[in-house]
C-alpha positions in Angstrom: -39.6 37.2 33.2 -37.0 38.3 30.5 -38.4 42.0 30.3 -37.2 43.7 33.5 -36.5 47.1 32.0 -40.0 48.7 32.3 -39.2 51.4 34.8 -37.9 53.9 32.1 -41.5 54.6 31.6 -42.2 56.1 35.0 -39.2 58.5 34.3 -40.7 59.5 30.9 -44.2 59.6 31.5 -44.3 60.2 35.4 -46.9 57.6 35.6 -47.9 53.7 35.1 -49.2 52.7 32.1 -53.1 52.5 31.8 -53.0 49.3 29.9 -50.7 46.8 28.3 -50.6 44.4 25.3 -47.9 41.5 25.7 -46.4 39.0 23.8 -44.3 35.9 25.2 -42.5 33.1 23.8 -41.3 30.3 26.0 -38.6 28.0 25.7 -40.0 24.4 25.0 -37.2 22.6 27.1 -36.9 25.0 30.0 -40.5 26.4 29.8 -39.4 29.9 30.8 -39.9 33.1 28.7 -37.2 33.7 26.4 -38.8 36.5 24.2 -41.1 39.1 25.5 -42.4 42.0 23.6 -45.1 44.7 24.8 -46.7 47.9 24.2 -47.6 50.1 27.2 -50.3 52.6 26.7 -50.2 55.8 28.9 -53.0 57.7 27.2 -50.6 60.6 26.2 -48.1 58.2 24.6 -46.9 54.8 24.4 -43.7 52.7 25.3 -42.5 49.5 23.5 -40.0 46.9 24.1 -38.6 43.6 23.1 -36.5 41.8 25.5 -34.8 38.2 25.0 -32.5 35.6 26.8 -31.6 33.7 23.7 -31.2 36.1 20.9 -27.9 38.1 20.3 -26.8 40.5 22.8 -27.9 44.1 22.2 -29.3 46.6 24.4 -30.9 50.0 23.2 -33.3 52.6 24.8 -34.7 55.1 22.4 -36.7 57.9 23.6 -38.5 60.0 20.8 -40.1 63.3 21.4 -41.6 65.8 19.3 -38.4 68.0 19.1 -35.7 65.3 19.5 -34.7 62.0 20.8 -32.4 60.2 23.3 -30.7 57.0 22.4 -28.7 55.1 25.3 -26.3 52.2 24.4 -26.1 49.3 26.6 -28.4 50.8 29.2 -28.3 47.5 31.3 -25.4 45.3 32.3 -22.8 47.7 30.8 -19.5 46.3 30.0 -16.7 46.4 32.6 -14.3 47.5 30.1 -15.9 49.7 27.5 -17.4 53.1 27.9 -21.2 53.3 26.8 -22.6 56.2 24.8 -25.8 58.2 25.1 -26.8 60.2 22.0 -29.1 63.3 22.5 -30.6 65.0 19.5 -32.5 68.4 19.7 -33.6 69.5 16.4 -30.4 69.7 14.1 -28.0 69.3 16.9 -26.8 65.8 17.8 -24.8 65.5 21.0 -23.0 62.3 21.9 -22.2 61.9 25.6 -19.5 59.1 26.5 -20.5 57.5 29.9 -17.7 56.6 32.3 -16.9 52.9 32.6 -18.5 51.5 35.8 -19.8 48.5 37.5 -23.7 49.1 37.8 -24.3 46.6 40.3 -21.3 47.7 42.7 -23.0 51.2 42.4 -26.4 49.9 43.4 -24.9 47.9 46.1 -22.7 50.8 47.4 -25.8 53.2 47.5 -28.1 50.6 49.1 -25.3 50.0 51.8 -25.1 53.8 52.4 -28.8 53.9 53.0 -28.7 51.3 55.5 -25.5 52.6 57.3 -27.1 56.2 57.3 -30.5 55.3 58.0 -31.8 57.1 55.0 -34.1 56.3 52.2 -33.0 53.7 49.7 -32.3 55.1 45.9 -35.3 53.1 44.6 -38.1 52.5 47.1 -39.9 49.1 47.6 -42.9 50.8 46.1 -41.2 50.8 42.8 -40.6 47.1 42.8 -44.5 46.5 43.5 -45.4 48.8 40.6 -43.0 47.0 38.3 -44.3 43.7 39.1 -47.6 44.8 38.4 -46.8 46.0 35.1 -44.9 42.4 34.6 -47.9 40.5 35.5 -50.3 42.5 33.3 -47.9 41.7 30.3 -47.9 38.1 31.2 -51.9 38.2 31.3 -52.1 39.9 28.2 -49.9 37.5 26.5 -52.0 34.7 27.8 -55.3 36.2 26.6 -53.9 37.7 23.5 -55.7 41.2 24.3 -54.9 44.3 26.0 -54.9 44.3 29.7 -55.8 47.1 32.1 -53.7 47.7 35.1 
């Protein structure tokens, strides 16, 4: 599925969504999803997303609260030669944080390797992947039904 960035919600809301509403568009030739949008309902708040494999490349994560916001530029697949930015606004104060250039996949591989070598917990447990797949499957079901789907 084109939309793979759902796990942000667990860091923000501290739980899985109660229900989701999804809409998918499929490529007529390849019959794979090429555009996916969704709303995740947590009861106390919502998260929304749009993800595409065939539209112009653009990545942002925006988190809005009652007192401020966070905007992360290029949170996935960071370029290997350009630093990414994060904006943090609290009231009238706006701070720009420049993130170091890095290869996110190398960091993931290195951290996993260290967990194996040191016989320690992996940075992202397998349960996280299962929870992620439950949300993805619910978004697909919701799109097919054209209605909200409970997890």
